[in-house]
C-alpha positions in Angstrom: -62.0 -28.2 -220.2 -61.8 -25.8 -217.3 -62.3 -28.6 -214.8 -59.6 -30.7 -216.4 -57.2 -27.8 -216.5 -57.8 -27.0 -212.9 -57.0 -30.6 -211.9 -53.7 -30.4 -213.8 -52.8 -27.1 -212.0 -53.6 -28.7 -208.7 -51.3 -31.6 -209.4 -48.5 -29.6 -210.9 -46.6 -29.0 -207.7 -43.1 -29.7 -206.4 -40.3 -31.3 -208.3 -40.8 -32.0 -212.0 -38.6 -34.8 -213.4 -37.6 -34.4 -217.1 -37.6 -37.7 -218.9 -34.0 -38.5 -219.9 -33.6 -41.2 -222.5 -31.6 -44.4 -222.9 -29.9 -45.5 -226.1 -28.6 -49.0 -226.9 -25.1 -49.6 -228.3 -26.6 -49.6 -231.8 -28.0 -46.1 -231.2 -31.6 -47.4 -231.0 -34.0 -45.9 -228.4 -34.2 -48.4 -225.5 -37.8 -48.0 -224.6 -37.7 -50.8 -222.1 -35.0 -49.1 -220.1 -37.0 -45.8 -220.2 -40.2 -47.6 -219.0 -38.3 -49.3 -216.1 -36.9 -45.9 -215.1 -40.3 -44.3 -215.2 -41.7 -47.1 -213.1 -39.0 -46.5 -210.5 -39.7 -42.8 -210.4 -43.3 -43.4 -209.8 -42.5 -45.8 -207.0 -40.5 -43.0 -205.4 -43.7 -40.9 -205.6 -42.4 -38.2 -207.9 -45.4 -35.9 -208.6 -44.7 -34.9 -212.2 -42.7 -36.3 -215.2 -42.1 -34.3 -218.3 -41.1 -35.0 -221.8 -39.2 -32.0 -223.0 -37.1 -30.9 -226.0 -33.7 -30.7 -224.3 -33.5 -33.4 -221.6 -35.6 -35.8 -223.7 -33.2 -35.2 -226.6 -36.0 -34.5 -229.1 -33.3 -33.1 -231.4 -31.9 -36.6 -231.8 -35.3 -38.3 -232.3 -37.5 -38.8 -235.4 -41.1 -37.7 -235.3 -42.2 -41.3 -235.1 -39.9 -41.9 -232.1 -41.4 -39.0 -230.3 -44.9 -40.4 -230.8 -43.7 -43.9 -229.7 -41.9 -42.5 -226.7 -45.0 -40.7 -225.6 -47.0 -44.0 -225.7 -44.3 -45.8 -223.8 -44.1 -43.3 -221.0 -47.9 -43.1 -220.8 -48.0 -46.9 -220.3 -45.2 -46.9 -217.7 -46.6 -44.0 -215.7 -50.2 -45.2 -215.9 -51.7 -42.4 -213.8 -49.2 -42.7 -210.9 -47.7 -39.2 -211.6 -48.8 -36.2 -213.6 -47.5 -36.9 -217.1 -46.8 -33.9 -219.4 -45.9 -34.8 -223.0 -44.4 -32.3 -225.4 -44.8 -31.5 -229.0 -41.9 -31.2 -231.4 -41.2 -28.0 -233.4 -44.1 -28.7 -235.8 -46.6 -26.8 -237.7 -50.0 -26.4 -235.9 -51.6 -29.1 -238.1 -49.1 -31.7 -236.9 -49.5 -30.5 -233.3 -53.2 -31.1 -233.6 -52.6 -34.7 -234.6 -50.1 -35.1 -231.7 -52.5 -33.7 -229.1 -55.0 -36.4 -230.0 -52.3 -39.0 -230.0 -51.0 -37.8 -226.5 -54.5 -38.0 -225.1 -54.9 -41.6 -226.3 -51.4 -42.4 -224.9 -52.4 -41.3 -221.4 -50.8 -37.9 -221.1 -52.4 -35.5 -218.7 -51.3 -32.4 -220.5 -49.0 -31.3 -223.4 -46.3 -28.7 -223.5 -46.6 -26.8 -226.8 -43.1 -26.0 -228.1 -43.2 -23.3 -230.7 -40.0 -23.1 -232.7 -37.9 -20.1 -231.5 -37.2 -19.0 -235.0 -40.8 -18.1 -235.4 -40.2 -15.3 -233.0 -42.2 -14.1 -230.0 -44.7 -11.6 -231.6 -48.2 -11.8 -230.1 -49.6 -12.7 -233.6 -47.3 -15.7 -233.7 -47.8 -17.1 -230.2 -51.5 -16.4 -229.8 -52.2 -17.4 -233.4 -50.4 -20.8 -232.8 -52.7 -21.6 -229.8 -55.7 -20.4 -231.8 -54.9 -23.0 -234.4 -54.8 -25.8 -231.8 -58.2 -25.1 -230.3 -60.6 -28.0 -230.4 -57.9 -30.6 -231.3 -58.3 -32.4 -228.0 -59.5 -31.9 -224.5 -56.0 -32.1 -223.0 -54.8 -29.0 -221.1 -51.8 -27.3 -222.6 -48.6 -25.7 -221.2 -46.8 -22.8 -222.9 -43.0 -23.1 -223.3 -41.2 -19.8 -222.5 -38.5 -20.3 -225.1 -35.0 -19.0 -225.3 -33.2 -16.9 -226.4 -36.1 -14.3 -226.3 -38.5 -14.7 -223.4 -42.2 -14.6 -224.3 -43.7 -11.2 -223.7 -45.3 -11.2 -220.2 -48.5 -9.6 -221.5 -48.9 -12.4 -224.1 -48.5 -15.1 -221.4 -51.0 -13.3 -219.2 -53.4 -13.3 -222.1 -52.9 -17.0 -222.7 -53.3 -17.7 -219.0 -56.9 -16.6 -219.2 -57.7 -19.4 -221.7 -59.5 -22.3 -220.1 -57.3 -24.9 -221.9 -54.0 -23.5 -220.8 -52.6 -24.7 -217.4 -49.2 -23.0 -217.1 -45.8 -22.2 -218.6 -42.4 -23.8 -218.4 -40.2 -20.7 -218.2 -36.8 -21.3 -219.9 -36.3 -17.5 -220.2 -34.7 -15.3 -217.5 -35.0 -17.0 -214.1 -35.1 -13.8 -212.1 -36.8 -10.8 -213.8 -39.0 -12.7 -216.3 -39.8 -15.5 -213.7 -41.0 -12.8 -211.3 -43.0 -10.9 -213.9 -44.7 -14.1 -215.1 -45.7 -15.1 -211.6 -47.1 -11.7 -210.8 -48.8 -11.2 -214.1 -50.8 -14.4 -213.7 -51.4 -14.4 -210.0 -55.1 -14.1 -210.4 -55.4 -17.0 -212.7 -55.4 -20.8 -212.3 -52.0 -20.9 -214.0 -48.7 -22.6 -213.0 -45.4 -20.8 -213.7 -42.9 -23.6 -213.6 -39.2 -22.7 -213.3 -36.9 -24.2 -215.9 -34.6 -25.7 -213.2 -32.6 -25.5 -210.0 -33.5 -25.4 -206.3 -32.1 -21.9 -206.0 -34.6 -20.6 -208.6 -37.5 -22.2 -206.7 -36.3 -20.6 -203.4 -37.1 -17.3 -205.1 -40.2 -18.3 -207.0 -42.1 -20.5 -204.5 -42.9 -17.7 -202.0 -44.2 -15.6 -204.9 -46.6 -18.4 -206.0 -44.6 -20.6 -208.4 -45.8 -24.2 -207.6 -43.2 -26.4 -209.4 -39.7 -26.5 -210.8 -37.4 -28.8 -212.7 -35.0 -30.2 -210.2 -31.3 -30.9 -210.8 -31.2 -33.9 -208.4 -34.7 -35.3 -208.8 -33.7 -37.6 -211.7 -31.5 -39.8 -209.4 -32.4 -38.6 -205.9 -36.1 -37.8 -205.9 -36.3 -38.3 -202.2 -34.1 -35.3 -201.7 -36.1 -33.2 -204.1 -39.3 -34.1 -202.2 -37.7 -33.3 -198.9 -36.5 -30.0 -200.2 -40.1 -29.0 -201.3 -41.5 -30.1 -197.9 -38.9 -28.1 -196.1 -39.7 -25.0 -198.1 -43.5 -25.5 -197.8 -43.1 -25.8 -194.0 -41.3 -22.4 -193.8 -37.9 -23.8 -192.9 -36.1 -21.5 -195.2 -32.6 -21.7 -193.8 -32.7 -25.5 -193.9 -33.9 -25.4 -197.5 -31.0 -23.1 -198.4 -28.6 -25.5 -196.7 -29.9 -28.3 -199.0 -29.1 -26.0 -202.0 -25.6 -25.4 -200.7 -24.9 -29.1 -199.8 -26.4 -30.9 -202.8 -27.0 -28.6 -205.7 -24.0 -26.3 -205.7 -21.3 -29.0 -205.9 -23.3 -31.0 -208.4 -24.0 -28.0 -210.7 -20.4 -26.8 -210.3 -19.1 -29.9 -212.1 -21.8 -30.1 -214.7 -21.0 -26.5 -215.8 -17.6 -27.8 -216.7 -18.6 -31.1 -218.2 -21.9 -30.1 -219.8 -25.4 -30.8 -218.4 -26.9 -33.4 -220.6 -23.9 -35.9 -220.7 -23.5 -35.3 -217.0 -27.0 -36.3 -216.1 -26.7 -39.3 -218.3 -23.5 -40.3 -216.5 -25.3 -39.8 -213.2 -28.1 -42.1 -214.2 -25.5 -44.8 -215.0 -23.8 -44.2 -211.6 -27.0 -44.7 -209.8 -27.9 -47.8 -211.8 -31.0 -46.3 -213.3 -29.7 -46.7 -216.9 -27.2 -49.4 -218.2 -25.1 -46.8 -220.0 -24.5 -43.0 -220.4 -24.9 -42.9 -224.2 -26.2 -39.9 -226.1 -27.3 -40.7 -229.6 -24.6 -40.2 -232.2 -23.2 -37.8 -233.3 -23.7 -36.2 -229.8 -20.7 -36.8 -227.6 -21.0 -38.8 -224.5 -18.7 -38.6 -221.5 -15.3 -40.3 -221.6 -14.4 -42.9 -218.9 -12.3 -40.1 -217.2 -15.3 -37.7 -217.2 -17.6 -40.5 -215.9 -15.2 -41.1 -213.0 -15.3 -37.3 -212.2 -19.0 -37.5 -212.1 -19.0 -40.6 -209.9 -16.5 -39.0 -207.4 -18.5 -35.8 -207.1 -21.8 -37.6 -206.6 -20.2 -39.8 -203.9 -18.7 -36.8 -202.1 -22.0 -34.9 -202.4 -24.6 -37.6 -201.7 -22.7 -40.2 -199.8 -22.1 -43.9 -200.7 -24.1 -45.0 -203.8 -25.7 -48.4 -204.0 -26.8 -48.7 -207.6 -30.5 -49.5 -208.1 -30.0 -51.9 -211.0 -33.5 -51.9 -212.4 
């Protein structure tokens, strides 16, 4: 297990692309479109793809669909990127079943998503991972859930376990992010920022190896260039990429909401045939879609849709 976890930590570097979904006009999950998109991402040499509760719209999926989606992504990725699957908000017994399923589906690791309503007491968090031991040989990631960050001392304790490779931090992106990186610095353990280039500008010099990138889903080339620039010590050039690409893009998505905005962007770039969120979630109107298109063209230049 230790060797397998070490290999995951070695590969968990750079931009992480969360798997956004595609829904057909009848609200069914379009697995073919998702697989074509995963294939394109792998061709662009993205290092990591991640199924995750928010971007992957788990709240709109059935348990069976999460299992089927995991299989579909595993087949499409086929070892070309590090594939991290995610559990639903399930009891430990169901998570144990899913870990075995994810391993058979080709996942390299699984992010364990403990329901926030269970709280963040040590007894809950450590006890949950205790209950998963021996279910499979897949390395695990912790999910630093909102609204209450996981206690740093508990994460540091979990980081010492041979089956746990890292944490996706969706808590505070400054103080907690810093504390998690420092508290686990002596472990083979990846503290992954929940998102944004600007967060990684802060975390990377401290030892954070990877982050969820706001432009990687449709411009993975820029996210990879940003990481190379940062790794080569060209800090000012990296900040200029933040200012040029991320700031205007995030500025609009803050007004129009992140999830429908990224779905609109995927349609603009031709990566998905539509921008649908599953009902009753509200997708962008035509007017909002045009706002997204115009901002993307101003920010990234002329767009030639991929048309997978």
